[in-house]
C-alpha positions in Angstrom: 155.6 134.5 99.4 152.3 135.9 100.6 150.1 133.6 102.8 146.4 134.2 103.2 145.5 133.9 106.8 141.8 133.1 107.5 140.6 134.1 110.9 139.5 131.2 113.1 135.9 132.3 113.4 135.6 132.7 109.6 137.1 129.2 109.1 134.6 127.8 111.5 131.7 129.5 109.6 132.9 128.1 106.3 133.1 124.6 107.8 129.5 124.9 109.2 128.2 126.1 105.8 130.0 123.2 104.0 128.6 120.7 106.5 125.1 122.1 106.0 125.4 121.8 102.3 126.5 118.2 102.6 123.7 117.4 105.0 121.1 119.0 102.6 122.3 116.8 99.8 120.5 113.5 99.4 122.1 110.5 101.1 123.0 107.7 98.8 120.5 104.8 98.8 122.0 101.7 100.4 121.8 98.3 98.8 118.6 96.3 99.5 118.7 93.9 102.4 119.8 90.3 101.8 116.7 88.2 101.7 116.8 84.5 102.7 114.4 83.2 100.0 114.5 81.3 96.8 113.3 84.4 95.0 111.9 87.8 95.9 110.6 91.1 94.5 109.8 94.5 95.9 107.9 96.8 93.5 106.1 100.2 93.8 102.4 99.7 92.9 101.9 103.0 91.1 105.1 103.6 89.2 106.1 99.9 88.7 109.6 100.6 89.7 111.5 97.6 91.0 113.3 98.4 94.3 114.8 95.0 95.0 114.7 91.6 93.3 116.5 88.3 93.2 115.5 85.3 91.0 112.3 87.3 90.2 111.8 85.3 87.0 112.7 81.9 88.4 109.8 79.4 88.1 108.9 78.3 91.7 106.2 76.4 93.3 103.6 78.9 94.6 101.7 76.7 97.1 98.7 78.7 98.3 99.8 81.9 96.6 97.9 80.1 93.8 94.7 81.3 95.5 95.5 84.9 94.5 95.0 83.8 90.9 92.0 81.6 91.9 90.3 84.5 93.7 91.1 86.9 90.8 89.4 84.5 88.3 86.4 84.3 90.6 86.2 88.0 90.9 86.3 88.4 87.2 83.3 86.1 86.9 81.5 88.3 89.4 82.4 91.5 87.6 81.1 90.0 84.3 77.8 89.0 85.9 78.3 85.3 85.4 77.9 84.6 89.1 76.6 86.4 92.2 77.9 86.6 95.8 74.5 85.2 96.9 74.7 82.1 94.7 74.5 78.8 96.6 77.2 76.3 95.7 76.6 72.6 96.3 79.7 71.0 97.9 81.1 68.0 96.0 82.9 65.0 97.5 86.0 66.1 95.7 85.9 69.6 97.3 85.2 68.2 100.7 88.0 65.6 100.5 90.6 68.1 99.2 93.7 67.8 101.5 95.6 70.6 103.2 94.2 73.8 104.8 90.4 74.0 104.7 87.4 76.1 105.8 85.5 72.9 106.8 82.6 72.9 104.3 80.5 69.7 104.3 79.6 67.5 101.4 76.2 68.0 99.8 75.7 71.2 101.8 75.1 74.5 100.1 77.5 77.4 100.8 77.3 80.9 99.2 80.0 82.2 96.8 80.7 85.0 99.3 81.4 82.6 102.1 83.6 80.4 99.9 85.6 83.4 98.8 86.2 84.5 102.4 87.0 81.0 103.4 89.6 80.8 100.6 91.1 84.3 101.1 91.1 84.5 104.9 91.3 80.9 105.9 93.2 79.6 102.8 90.7 76.8 102.3 91.6 74.3 99.7 88.1 72.9 99.9 86.6 76.4 99.2 88.9 76.8 96.2 87.8 73.5 94.6 84.1 74.2 95.3 84.3 77.6 93.6 86.3 76.2 90.6 83.7 73.5 90.1 80.7 75.9 90.4 82.2 78.3 87.9 83.6 75.9 85.3 82.1 72.5 86.0 85.4 71.0 87.0 88.6 72.2 88.6 90.5 71.2 85.4 88.4 73.4 83.2 88.6 76.3 85.8 92.4 76.2 85.5 92.1 77.0 81.8 90.4 80.3 82.9 93.2 80.9 85.3 95.9 80.4 82.6 94.0 82.6 80.2 93.9 85.5 82.7 97.6 84.8 83.5 98.5 85.3 79.9 96.4 88.4 79.6 98.1 89.9 82.6 101.5 89.2 81.2 102.3 86.3 83.5 104.3 84.5 80.8 106.3 82.3 83.2 103.3 80.9 85.1 101.2 77.8 84.6 98.4 76.5 86.9 97.0 72.9 87.0 94.9 73.3 90.1 93.1 76.0 92.1 94.7 75.3 95.4 98.5 75.2 95.0 98.9 71.6 95.9 102.2 70.3 94.5 102.4 69.4 90.8 105.4 69.4 88.4 103.6 71.6 85.9 102.2 74.1 88.5 104.5 77.1 88.9 104.8 80.9 88.9 107.5 83.5 89.6 107.8 86.3 92.1 107.3 88.8 89.3 104.3 87.1 87.9 102.5 86.6 91.2 103.1 90.3 91.9 101.2 91.1 88.7 98.0 89.3 89.6 98.3 90.7 93.2 98.4 94.2 91.9 95.7 93.6 89.3 93.5 92.5 92.2 94.2 95.6 94.2 93.6 97.8 91.1 90.5 96.1 89.7 88.7 95.0 92.8 89.4 97.3 95.8 86.1 96.4 97.5 87.0 92.7 97.5 90.7 93.3 98.1 89.7 94.6 101.6 88.9 90.9 102.5 92.6 90.2 102.4 93.1 92.4 105.5 90.5 90.5 107.6 92.3 88.9 110.4 89.9 86.0 111.2 86.8 84.4 109.8 84.3 82.0 111.3 82.5 79.3 109.4 80.6 76.3 110.6 81.4 77.5 114.2 85.1 77.2 113.5 87.2 80.4 113.8 90.4 80.6 111.9 93.0 83.3 111.7 94.6 84.8 108.7 98.1 83.3 108.3 99.6 86.6 107.3 101.4 87.7 110.5 102.1 91.1 109.1 98.5 92.1 109.5 99.1 92.1 113.3 102.7 93.6 113.2 102.3 96.4 110.7 99.1 98.5 110.4 100.1 99.6 106.9 99.9 96.1 105.6 96.5 95.1 104.1 97.3 91.9 102.3 97.9 89.7 100.5 98.4 85.9 100.9 100.6 83.3 102.4 101.5 79.8 101.1 103.4 76.7 102.2 104.2 73.2 101.1 107.2 71.1 101.8 108.4 71.6 98.3 107.6 75.3 98.0 108.8 76.4 101.4 107.1 79.3 103.2 105.9 82.1 100.8 104.2 85.5 101.3 102.9 88.3 99.1 102.5 91.4 101.2 101.2 94.8 100.2 101.3 98.0 102.3 100.3 101.6 101.9 102.0 104.5 103.7 101.5 108.2 103.0 100.1 107.6 99.5 102.8 105.2 98.5 102.0 101.5 98.1 104.6 98.7 97.9 104.2 95.0 97.1 106.7 92.5 98.2 107.0 88.8 97.3 109.1 86.3 99.1 109.1 82.6 98.0 110.9 79.7 99.4 111.8 80.9 102.9 112.5 78.5 105.8 109.6 79.2 108.2 106.5 81.3 109.0 108.6 83.7 111.0 111.2 84.0 108.2 108.7 84.9 105.5 107.2 87.6 107.7 110.6 88.9 108.7 112.0 89.0 105.2 108.8 90.7 103.9 108.9 93.3 106.6 112.6 94.0 105.8 111.7 94.6 102.2 108.8 96.9 103.0 110.7 98.9 105.5 113.6 99.4 103.1 111.3 100.6 100.4 109.4 103.1 102.5 112.5 104.3 104.3 114.6 105.2 101.3 112.2 105.9 98.5 109.1 108.1 97.8 106.6 108.0 95.0 105.1 111.1 93.3 102.3 111.5 90.8 103.6 114.0 88.3 100.7 114.2 85.8 97.1 112.9 85.8 95.5 110.9 83.1 94.1 113.2 80.3 95.7 116.3 81.9 96.7 118.6 79.0 100.4 119.0 78.9 100.8 120.9 75.6 98.8 122.2 72.6 100.3 121.8 69.2 99.6 122.7 65.6 98.0 119.9 63.4 98.3 120.2 59.6 95.6 119.3 57.1 93.0 118.7 59.7 89.4 119.8 60.4 90.9 122.0 63.2 94.4 123.4 63.8 95.1 122.8 67.5 95.3 119.6 69.5 95.8 119.0 73.2 98.4 116.3 74.2 98.6 114.4 77.5 98.9 110.9 78.9 96.6 107.9 78.7 97.3 107.1 82.4 98.6 108.9 85.4 102.4 109.2 85.5 104.1 108.2 88.8 107.8 108.1 89.6 109.5 106.4 92.5 112.8 108.1 93.5 115.2 108.3 96.4 113.9 110.5 99.2 114.5 114.3 99.1 115.2 114.2 95.4 111.9 115.6 94.0 113.3 119.0 93.4 115.9 117.5 91.1 113.4 116.0 88.7 113.1 117.4 85.2 110.4 116.6 82.7 110.5 117.3 79.0 108.2 116.7 76.0 109.4 115.2 72.8 106.8 115.8 70.2 106.8 114.4 66.7 107.4 117.1 64.0 104.7 118.2 61.7 101.6 116.3 62.9 99.4 115.5 60.0 95.7 114.7 60.2 93.9 112.3 60.7 95.0 111.7 64.3 93.0 109.3 66.5 92.3 110.0 70.2 94.9 108.1 72.2 97.4 107.9 69.3 101.0 108.3 70.4 102.6 111.5 69.0 105.7 111.8 71.2 107.2 111.0 74.6 107.3 112.5 78.1 110.8 112.0 79.4 111.6 112.4 83.1 115.2 112.8 84.3 116.8 112.8 87.7 120.2 114.5 87.8 120.7 113.8 84.1 119.6 110.2 84.2 116.5 109.2 82.3 114.3 107.4 84.8 111.1 107.0 82.8 109.8 107.7 79.3 106.1 107.3 78.5 104.0 107.9 75.3 102.5 111.4 74.8 99.1 110.9 73.2 96.4 112.9 71.5 93.6 113.8 73.9 91.1 114.2 71.1 90.7 113.1 67.5 91.4 115.3 64.5 89.7 114.3 61.3 91.2 115.1 57.9 90.3 118.6 56.7 88.6 119.5 53.4 90.5 119.9 50.1 90.9 123.6 50.6 92.4 123.2 54.1 94.7 120.5 52.9 95.9 122.6 50.0 96.4 125.6 52.2 98.4 123.6 54.7 100.5 122.0 52.0 101.7 125.5 50.9 102.3 126.6 54.5 104.4 123.5 55.2 106.7 124.5 52.4 107.8 127.4 54.7 108.1 125.3 57.8 
């Protein structure tokens, strides 16, 4: 029998090549860290990909995480021109007497909307929350109707608010997934005001108070969002951080201490940034294809996306992405701008990781009778 003898130096070379090939292959992504919380969520801001979750849809007491929704509701009123930052708010006895954390406003004194917003966001002032609610809606109870309307519009279907502060109530609840939605809506819609969530301290009435989000001191990439605590809710934290163009939002609810909520949030953020990367594949309204349209006032139509397409994938896997267009056959006019006429599918090593609508970038009106008749005949041969 003939035996193939491989010289030692050649065998060594082959082993080195094999080792290099293994090293160049992407390492498997480990399981997320175990989080000591009643519920948690880690999500990529741009792609919406969930990187870790546990009890993300469980209804939990939010404590002062409520103020994320309170602030969002106030910012919507600012955007719509119903109030201004310079407006002076007369402090009621109810606002002044509100228990819990406070910015120390005084009854029957006037405080600007801007000061109250900063006192609520940075100092977590319950008194500021009630004062703003009363100014905008006449009463805190009416204001919570606005909060719940915005919650429904944002898709926070497992949330219900009965106050602006987060003080305990049996009918006051949200979920990690829901509170992430309003946090990300704040970042997306109000970047200039979201910057206040990164402010480390604020002084009002000669009283300086620090932001309770410890990650603002520990991680320079963290720029928000909000802490919360009651005996029933435990210690909660929504954190958001941006590194190298990638933004992650973490939610931990029901941890055992201030240090624990900071530690668990940091663990989630570090895991996401260490093992994943986010890429923008296509811009909004970027033409991806031009197709024939039948029976229209023009023959060609550009197709693209109604919003930018991002994907979050394991690190060093970008080269293995494959995108394909799935276009509806025989597009017939009329076609409205923004109308879905197919899909953009993105695969990673044979697995579909996202599929989004492919839309018309322009409108195509119905053509004249002659054009319709001509295209009818041509379609017979298609």
